[in-house]
C-alpha positions, 0 to 999 in steps of 0.5 A, spaced: 334 386 627 334 393 626 330 398 629 327 400 622 325 393 620 322 392 627 318 398 626 315 396 619 313 390 622 309 392 627 306 398 623 304 392 618 300 388 623 296 394 626 294 396 618 292 389 617 287 390 623 284 396 620 284 394 613 281 387 611 284 384 605 280 380 600 281 373 600 285 369 595 279 367 591 277 374 590 283 377 588 284 371 583 278 372 580 279 379 579 273 382 581 276 387 586 283 390 585 289 387 590 288 391 597 281 394 595 277 395 602 271 391 603 264 396 603 262 398 610 257 392 613 261 387 610 267 387 614 263 386 621 264 379 625 258 375 624 256 373 632 250 369 630 250 361 632 245 355 632 244 350 637 242 343 638 238 339 643 243 334 647 239 328 649 241 324 655 239 316 654 240 315 662 235 320 663 230 317 659 231 310 662 224 307 665 224 306 672 221 300 677 215 304 678 213 304 670 212 296 670 218 295 665 222 288 667 229 291 670 235 288 673 239 291 678 243 295 673 236 298 670 237 294 664 231 292 660 230 285 656 232 288 649 238 291 652 241 285 655 239 281 648 243 286 644 249 285 649 249 278 648 250 279 641 256 284 642 263 282 639 266 283 646 267 277 650 266 281 657 260 285 654 257 278 652 258 275 659 255 281 663 249 281 658 248 273 659 249 274 667 244 280 667 239 276 663 239 270 668 238 275 673 232 278 670 229 271 668 230 269 676 226 276 678 221 276 673 219 268 671 213 270 667 218 274 662 220 267 659 214 264 656 214 271 652 221 271 650 223 264 649 224 264 642 228 270 641 232 267 648 233 260 645 235 263 638 241 267 641 243 262 646 244 257 640 249 262 637 253 263 643 254 255 644 260 255 639 263 262 640 271 262 641 271 264 648 270 259 654 267 263 659 262 266 654 260 258 653 260 257 660 255 262 662 251 260 656 250 253 659 248 256 665 243 260 662 240 255 658 240 250 664 236 255 668 231 256 662 230 249 661 229 248 669 224 254 669 219 251 663 216 245 661 218 240 656 212 242 652 215 249 651 222 247 649 219 241 644 218 246 638 225 249 639 229 242 640 231 241 633 234 248 633 238 246 640 239 239 637 242 242 630 247 246 634 249 240 639 251 236 633 255 242 630 259 243 636 260 236 637 263 236 630 267 243 631 274 244 629 276 246 636 277 241 642 274 245 647 267 246 644 267 239 642 268 238 650 263 243 652 258 239 647 258 234 652 256 239 657 250 241 653 248 234 652 248 232 659 243 238 660 238 236 655 239 229 658 237 231 665 231 235 664 228 233 657 230 226 656 224 225 652 226 230 647 233 227 646 230 220 645 227 222 639 234 224 636 238 219 639 240 216 632 242 223 629 246 224 635 250 217 636 254 217 630 257 224 631 260 221 638 264 216 633 267 222 629 270 224 636 274 218 637 275 215 630 276 216 623 275 213 617 281 209 614 280 209 606 286 204 606 282 199 610 276 199 606 273 205 609 273 202 616 274 206 622 280 207 626 281 210 633 285 217 633 289 220 637 290 228 638 297 230 641 294 237 642 288 235 647 289 236 654 285 230 656 289 223 655 286 219 649 283 214 654 280 219 658 277 222 652 274 216 650 271 214 657 267 221 657 265 219 650 263 212 651 259 215 658 255 219 653 254 214 648 251 209 654 246 214 656 243 215 649 243 207 648 239 207 655 234 212 653 233 208 646 232 202 650 227 205 655 223 207 649 223 200 646 221 198 652 215 203 652 213 201 645 213 194 647 208 195 653 204 200 649 203 195 643 200 190 648 192 191 648 187 188 654 181 185 650 175 183 655 173 176 652 165 174 652 162 168 650 160 169 643 165 174 641 171 174 637 178 178 637 184 178 632 190 174 634 194 179 631 194 187 630 195 190 623 202 192 621 205 195 615 209 189 611 212 194 606 218 191 606 223 187 601 226 180 601 233 179 599 235 172 598 242 171 600 242 163 600 238 158 598 232 157 603 235 163 607 231 170 607 232 176 610 228 182 611 231 189 608 227 195 610 231 202 610 227 205 615 227 199 620 230 201 627 234 194 627 238 196 621 240 203 624 242 199 631 246 194 627 249 199 623 251 203 629 254 197 633 258 194 627 262 201 627 262 202 635 264 195 637 271 194 633 272 201 637 271 198 644 275 192 643 281 196 640 280 201 646 280 196 651 286 192 647 290 199 648 288 200 655 290 193 657 297 193 654 299 198 659 297 193 665 301 187 667 295 182 667 297 175 670 292 171 674 297 168 679 292 171 684 286 168 681 284 175 678 287 180 673 289 186 677 288 193 673 289 200 675 283 205 677 283 208 670 282 202 666 277 200 671 273 206 669 274 205 662 272 197 663 266 200 666 264 204 660 266 199 655 262 193 658 256 198 659 255 200 652 256 192 650 251 190 655 246 196 653 247 194 645 245 187 647 239 189 651 237 193 645 238 187 640 234 182 644 228 187 644 228 188 636 223 184 632 229 180 628 233 179 635 235 172 633 238 174 627 242 180 630 245 176 636 247 171 631 251 176 627 253 179 633 257 172 635 259 171 628 263 178 628 265 179 635 265 173 639 272 171 638 275 178 639 270 178 646 273 171 648 280 173 647 280 180 650 275 180 655 273 173 658 280 169 658 283 174 663 277 174 667 275 176 672 278 183 674 280 186 680 282 193 682 289 195 684 288 200 688 292 206 690 292 209 697 292 216 695 287 215 689 282 210 692 280 215 698 277 220 693 274 215 688 269 210 691 271 203 687 269 196 688 275 193 689 272 186 686 269 189 680 263 185 681 258 189 676 263 189 670 265 182 671 257 180 671 256 184 665 262 180 662 258 174 664 252 176 661 256 177 654 259 170 655 252 167 655 250 170 649 256 167 645 255 160 642 262 158 640 267 153 641 272 158 645 266 160 649 264 153 651 272 152 654 271 158 659 264 156 662 267 153 668 271 159 669 265 163 669 261 159 673 266 158 678 266 166 679 259 166 679 258 161 685 263 164 689 260 171 688 253 169 690 256 165 696 260 172 698 257 175 705 257 182 702 254 181 695 248 186 694 243 184 688 239 191 689 245 195 686 248 190 681 248 192 674 245 185 672 238 183 675 236 176 677 233 175 670 239 176 667 243 171 671 238 166 670 240 166 662 247 165 665 246 159 669 241 155 664 246 157 658 246 151 654 254 151 653 254 148 660 253 140 661 247 139 665 250 134 670 255 139 672 250 145 672 246 141 676 251 140 681 254 147 681 247 150 682 245 146 687 251 149 691 249 156 691 241 156 692 241 156 699 246 162 699 241 166 694 235 165 698 238 169 703 240 174 699 234 175 695 229 181 698 222 179 700 217 179 694 222 177 689 
């Protein structure tokens, strides 16, 4: 660059500092000529400015002296509730943990905010993140423990609906966590769960089976290869919860039977009705000449029969699948099975035993028991009674961790009770086998009736079953009467 060119450039910069040219817009409009200077007063820099307030929310937080409930991070109930609904999983966990801390510190806050809390918790039951669901279950358990069942009752339909949604969720982890939710409800509010037992039970069938249209809409067991648990272990967890719900239903029926009993003080000259008033709004269905059955769509017996007709084939099929992996032989007088098979046999036998007890408590118990033995009697004899009795094949490494009765007394006693309900020819052939086991069991030195699943009144049904010939029955019973007297506790 030459000196003259550089000089011209510097001169041009100095000139621009003094003379303010018009904007491109003003020049284009033609209001002023190009290069014309602005009048005085308009080429002055405007130094005026505007200011706004800066509000710091941290400075406006309430303190502990103000009486507002706060956790250790100075967060209020509304802030924690908003964090529980945040899209970020970490923020949600912090909100749930902070809410639990706040409720522990201020228990009176629970009664005021129970509605909003349970509504938010029900939404978090089916979120994708497992840590959030785990924290939510802990918070829900604390809430149910801290309040009464009467306060939870208005919100139980919401919890029940969310439970059913989780049980039918597409995610297997959420289905598994639904069992934990049910455990919390069973442990703390069993009375509320008993009112929705028949709504919850069918959903367990969907977790282990599906309907096969090619087999007449019959249920068949399903296997999910992406599941972390084995199929038998998953079915064991499902059947454990099914048995707990059936026990609730059985206890409810027993309390209803006791409530229907009325004590009447009878004096001479007074009369009392022999039968209480009942609703006979039913329909009669004549299936065969001289055979009448009662059809009532709202009858609990029909609900139980419908559920039993779906789950009993699944129980038998599950045991057949588990038994296939065991080498059953009775060279030692019993069938040896592994620890996992024993746990599964316990669940299956408990479910069948509870179902039979519910049928016996029903009004049309004779019809239900007759249907039970006609439909499933031969399958039960073939898969459970013929390889009976069962014993544990204990492994040294695993037997120390699990307390298992090596003789499987509870399971074998339940199978004896199931056998006593069957009136088939194949069941009569197993009478000597069953009675021989019971005779040996009652004479064992370490038998304890207090911990057995079958009580004495159930054993009475087995001993005095009509399939056993009277002569043989008298000889076998007389041999164990002395042993039973020594084992019975006082007052029984």
